[in-house]
mmCIF file as Biopython writes it, N, C-alpha, C and O atoms, coordinates in Angstrom:
data_model
#
loop_
_atom_site.group_PDB
_atom_site.id
_atom_site.type_symbol
_atom_site.label_atom_id
_atom_site.label_alt_id
_atom_site.label_comp_id
_atom_site.label_asym_id
_atom_site.label_entity_id
_atom_site.label_seq_id
_atom_site.pdbx_PDB_ins_code
_atom_site.Cartn_x
_atom_site.Cartn_y
_atom_site.Cartn_z
_atom_site.occupancy
_atom_site.B_iso_or_equiv
_atom_site.auth_seq_id
_atom_site.auth_asym_id
_atom_site.pdbx_PDB_model_num
ATOM 1  N N  . MET A ? 1  ? 197.512 203.945 107.486 1.0 0.0 1  A 1 
ATOM 2  C CA . MET A ? 1  ? 198.608 204.249 108.949 1.0 0.0 1  A 1 
ATOM 3  C C  . MET A ? 1  ? 198.885 203.007 109.597 1.0 0.0 1  A 1 
ATOM 4  O O  . MET A ? 1  ? 198.258 201.951 109.680 1.0 0.0 1  A 1 
ATOM 5  N N  . LEU A ? 2  ? 199.908 203.376 110.005 1.0 0.0 2  A 1 
ATOM 6  C CA . LEU A ? 2  ? 200.742 202.401 111.113 1.0 0.0 2  A 1 
ATOM 7  C C  . LEU A ? 2  ? 200.341 202.464 112.260 1.0 0.0 2  A 1 
ATOM 8  O O  . LEU A ? 2  ? 199.579 203.419 112.409 1.0 0.0 2  A 1 
ATOM 9  N N  . CYS A ? 3  ? 200.488 201.936 113.065 1.0 0.0 3  A 1 
ATOM 10 C CA . CYS A ? 3  ? 199.803 201.612 114.584 1.0 0.0 3  A 1 
ATOM 11 C C  . CYS A ? 3  ? 200.796 200.210 115.346 1.0 0.0 3  A 1 
ATOM 12 O O  . CYS A ? 3  ? 201.173 199.157 114.832 1.0 0.0 3  A 1 
ATOM 13 N N  . LEU A ? 4  ? 200.949 200.638 116.458 1.0 0.0 4  A 1 
ATOM 14 C CA . LEU A ? 4  ? 201.391 199.597 117.292 1.0 0.0 4  A 1 
ATOM 15 C C  . LEU A ? 4  ? 200.416 198.845 117.829 1.0 0.0 4  A 1 
ATOM 16 O O  . LEU A ? 4  ? 199.811 199.480 118.693 1.0 0.0 4  A 1 
ATOM 17 N N  . CYS A ? 5  ? 200.055 197.866 117.688 1.0 0.0 5  A 1 
ATOM 18 C CA . CYS A ? 5  ? 198.499 196.818 117.497 1.0 0.0 5  A 1 
ATOM 19 C C  . CYS A ? 5  ? 198.778 196.367 118.892 1.0 0.0 5  A 1 
ATOM 20 O O  . CYS A ? 5  ? 199.922 196.192 119.312 1.0 0.0 5  A 1 
ATOM 21 N N  . ARG A ? 6  ? 197.280 196.115 119.866 1.0 0.0 6  A 1 
ATOM 22 C CA . ARG A ? 6  ? 197.245 195.634 121.119 1.0 0.0 6  A 1 
ATOM 23 C C  . ARG A ? 6  ? 196.404 194.194 120.477 1.0 0.0 6  A 1 
ATOM 24 O O  . ARG A ? 6  ? 196.693 193.050 120.829 1.0 0.0 6  A 1 
ATOM 25 N N  . ILE A ? 7  ? 195.191 194.579 119.354 1.0 0.0 7  A 1 
ATOM 26 C CA . ILE A ? 7  ? 194.516 193.629 118.684 1.0 0.0 7  A 1 
ATOM 27 C C  . ILE A ? 7  ? 193.918 193.460 117.947 1.0 0.0 7  A 1 
ATOM 28 O O  . ILE A ? 7  ? 192.717 193.731 117.958 1.0 0.0 7  A 1 
ATOM 29 N N  . THR A ? 8  ? 194.849 192.679 116.546 1.0 0.0 8  A 1 
ATOM 30 C CA . THR A ? 8  ? 194.241 192.827 115.790 1.0 0.0 8  A 1 
ATOM 31 C C  . THR A ? 8  ? 193.406 191.727 115.203 1.0 0.0 8  A 1 
ATOM 32 O O  . THR A ? 8  ? 193.344 190.721 115.909 1.0 0.0 8  A 1 
ATOM 33 N N  . PHE A ? 9  ? 192.580 191.685 113.772 1.0 0.0 9  A 1 
ATOM 34 C CA . PHE A ? 9  ? 192.209 191.019 113.729 1.0 0.0 9  A 1 
ATOM 35 C C  . PHE A ? 9  ? 192.459 190.938 111.926 1.0 0.0 9  A 1 
ATOM 36 O O  . PHE A ? 9  ? 192.441 191.886 111.140 1.0 0.0 9  A 1 
ATOM 37 N N  . GLY A ? 10 ? 192.787 188.832 111.497 1.0 0.0 10 A 1 
ATOM 38 C CA . GLY A ? 10 ? 192.683 188.675 110.378 1.0 0.0 10 A 1 
ATOM 39 C C  . GLY A ? 10 ? 194.474 187.499 110.713 1.0 0.0 10 A 1 
ATOM 40 O O  . GLY A ? 10 ? 194.968 187.029 111.737 1.0 0.0 10 A 1 
ATOM 41 N N  . PRO A ? 11 ? 194.955 187.468 108.976 1.0 0.0 11 A 1 
ATOM 42 C CA . PRO A ? 11 ? 195.345 185.724 109.363 1.0 0.0 11 A 1 
ATOM 43 C C  . PRO A ? 11 ? 196.858 186.417 110.556 1.0 0.0 11 A 1 
ATOM 44 O O  . PRO A ? 11 ? 197.181 187.568 110.262 1.0 0.0 11 A 1 
ATOM 45 N N  . SER A ? 12 ? 197.437 185.962 111.406 1.0 0.0 12 A 1 
ATOM 46 C CA . SER A ? 12 ? 198.474 185.821 112.003 1.0 0.0 12 A 1 
ATOM 47 C C  . SER A ? 12 ? 198.613 187.516 112.488 1.0 0.0 12 A 1 
ATOM 48 O O  . SER A ? 12 ? 199.693 188.067 112.703 1.0 0.0 12 A 1 
ATOM 49 N N  . GLY A ? 13 ? 197.385 188.117 112.589 1.0 0.0 13 A 1 
ATOM 50 C CA . GLY A ? 13 ? 197.920 189.837 113.135 1.0 0.0 13 A 1 
ATOM 51 C C  . GLY A ? 13 ? 197.876 190.560 111.795 1.0 0.0 13 A 1 
ATOM 52 O O  . GLY A ? 13 ? 198.253 191.732 111.769 1.0 0.0 13 A 1 
ATOM 53 N N  . LEU A ? 14 ? 197.380 189.872 110.497 1.0 0.0 14 A 1 
ATOM 54 C CA . LEU A ? 14 ? 197.861 191.044 109.405 1.0 0.0 14 A 1 
ATOM 55 C C  . LEU A ? 14 ? 196.718 191.261 108.987 1.0 0.0 14 A 1 
ATOM 56 O O  . LEU A ? 14 ? 196.091 190.614 108.149 1.0 0.0 14 A 1 
ATOM 57 N N  . GLY A ? 15 ? 196.350 192.353 109.663 1.0 0.0 15 A 1 
ATOM 58 C CA . GLY A ? 15 ? 194.381 192.706 108.815 1.0 0.0 15 A 1 
ATOM 59 C C  . GLY A ? 15 ? 194.281 193.820 110.043 1.0 0.0 15 A 1 
ATOM 60 O O  . GLY A ? 15 ? 195.170 194.141 110.831 1.0 0.0 15 A 1 
ATOM 61 N N  . CYS A ? 16 ? 193.186 194.213 109.973 1.0 0.0 16 A 1 
ATOM 62 C CA . CYS A ? 16 ? 193.360 195.434 110.506 1.0 0.0 16 A 1 
ATOM 63 C C  . CYS A ? 16 ? 193.149 196.028 111.837 1.0 0.0 16 A 1 
ATOM 64 O O  . CYS A ? 16 ? 192.066 195.862 112.397 1.0 0.0 16 A 1 
ATOM 65 N N  . CYS A ? 17 ? 194.311 196.864 112.519 1.0 0.0 17 A 1 
ATOM 66 C CA . CYS A ? 17 ? 194.363 197.193 113.552 1.0 0.0 17 A 1 
ATOM 67 C C  . CYS A ? 17 ? 193.206 198.119 114.281 1.0 0.0 17 A 1 
ATOM 68 O O  . CYS A ? 17 ? 192.807 199.238 113.956 1.0 0.0 17 A 1 
ATOM 69 N N  . ILE A ? 18 ? 192.681 197.018 115.709 1.0 0.0 18 A 1 
ATOM 70 C CA . ILE A ? 18 ? 192.040 197.824 116.620 1.0 0.0 18 A 1 
ATOM 71 C C  . ILE A ? 18 ? 192.648 198.193 117.820 1.0 0.0 18 A 1 
ATOM 72 O O  . ILE A ? 18 ? 193.739 197.687 118.083 1.0 0.0 18 A 1 
ATOM 73 N N  . GLN A ? 19 ? 191.979 199.233 118.839 1.0 0.0 19 A 1 
ATOM 74 C CA . GLN A ? 19 ? 193.071 199.226 119.895 1.0 0.0 19 A 1 
ATOM 75 C C  . GLN A ? 19 ? 194.373 199.643 119.916 1.0 0.0 19 A 1 
ATOM 76 O O  . GLN A ? 19 ? 195.182 199.018 120.601 1.0 0.0 19 A 1 
ATOM 77 N N  . CYS A ? 20 ? 194.725 200.640 119.250 1.0 0.0 20 A 1 
ATOM 78 C CA . CYS A ? 20 ? 196.433 201.269 119.203 1.0 0.0 20 A 1 
ATOM 79 C C  . CYS A ? 20 ? 196.843 201.997 119.659 1.0 0.0 20 A 1 
ATOM 80 O O  . CYS A ? 20 ? 196.246 203.067 119.540 1.0 0.0 20 A 1 
ATOM 81 N N  . TYR A ? 21 ? 198.060 202.002 120.459 1.0 0.0 21 A 1 
ATOM 82 C CA . TYR A ? 21 ? 198.910 202.036 121.572 1.0 0.0 21 A 1 
ATOM 83 C C  . TYR A ? 21 ? 199.350 203.779 120.732 1.0 0.0 21 A 1 
ATOM 84 O O  . TYR A ? 21 ? 199.920 204.056 119.677 1.0 0.0 21 A 1 
ATOM 85 N N  . PRO A ? 22 ? 198.687 204.699 121.938 1.0 0.0 22 A 1 
ATOM 86 C CA . PRO A ? 22 ? 198.855 206.087 121.192 1.0 0.0 22 A 1 
ATOM 87 C C  . PRO A ? 22 ? 200.084 206.700 121.037 1.0 0.0 22 A 1 
ATOM 88 O O  . PRO A ? 22 ? 200.865 206.480 121.962 1.0 0.0 22 A 1 
ATOM 89 N N  . ASN A ? 23 ? 200.645 207.681 119.789 1.0 0.0 23 A 1 
ATOM 90 C CA . ASN A ? 23 ? 201.500 207.352 119.170 1.0 0.0 23 A 1 
ATOM 91 C C  . ASN A ? 23 ? 202.001 208.776 119.934 1.0 0.0 23 A 1 
ATOM 92 O O  . ASN A ? 23 ? 203.130 209.221 119.729 1.0 0.0 23 A 1 
#
């Protein structure tokens, strides 16, 4: 699932997305 992320974890934010903007 793709989303615009506020907070990510992983190298350079290329990881799992948490706290996504509502679609």
